[in-house]
N, C-alpha and C positions, 0 to 999 in steps of 0.2 A: 826747622820749627817755624810755626806761624808767629808773626811779630806781635799780635795783640795778646794772644793767650798761648801758653805753652802747649801746643798741639802738634802732632806730626804733620809734615808737609802734604801727606796724602789726603788729609781732611781739609777741604777748602770751603769758603763761604762766598756765596754770591749775594750782592746787595739786592734786596727786594724792591719791586716797583712800589711807589707810593699808592696807597689805596685811595679811591675817590671818597669824598666826604659825604656823598649821597648815593643812594642806590638807584640805578636806572631800571625801570620796570620794562619787561618785554612788551612789545606792542602786538596787537592782533591776537588771533586764536579764539577759541570758543569761550562763551561766558561760563562762569562757575555755576554748577547746580542746574536744576530744572526750572527755567524761568516760566514755563507753561503750566506749572502745578497750580491746582486749585487751592488757594491758601486761606480764603476768608469765608468759607461755608456757603457761597452763593449757589452751589450745586448739591448741597446736602439734602437728604430726603425731606426733612422738615421744612426747609426753605422752599423746595419745589412744591410741596403740598400747600403751603401758605400762599404762594403766588397763584396757584391754581384756584384756590378758594377766593382770593381777591378778584381775580378775573371773572369768576362766576358771579360774585356779588355785584360787580360793576355792570356786567351784562344785564342782570336783573334790574338794577336801578335805572338803566337807560330804557329798558322795555317798559317799566312802570311809568317813568316820566313821559314817554311817548304816548301811552294810553291815557294818562291823566290830561295831558295837553289836548288830546283829540276828544276828550269828553266821554270816553268809553269806560265809565266807572264800573260797570258790570264785569267787563273783561279784566279790569285791574283787580277786582275782588277775587275773580277766579284764579288769576295769576298768583295773587298773594296766598290764597288757600293752597294752591298746588305747591307753592314754595315752602310752606310750613310742614308739609308731610316729610317724615324722615326718609332720607335716601337710603336705598339698600347698599350695604357695604360688602 
């Protein structure tokens, strides 16, 4: 019989190793998840359309400024009139 508890001799206990108080994380390996995912809407259709519109307005403003500085008010008026026509969709 076992000395501590009344168990048959065929049952034996081995002492466990003491567990560490903190867990060591494995090093290396691939990052979790898709780090290349588009997460903030910078490539959404609405955002792309807005950026396209802003670029167009910026180009127009620079063209208009260049014509006004050169004193070509007639060409500026034509550019402004052309700009106000609705664009085909």
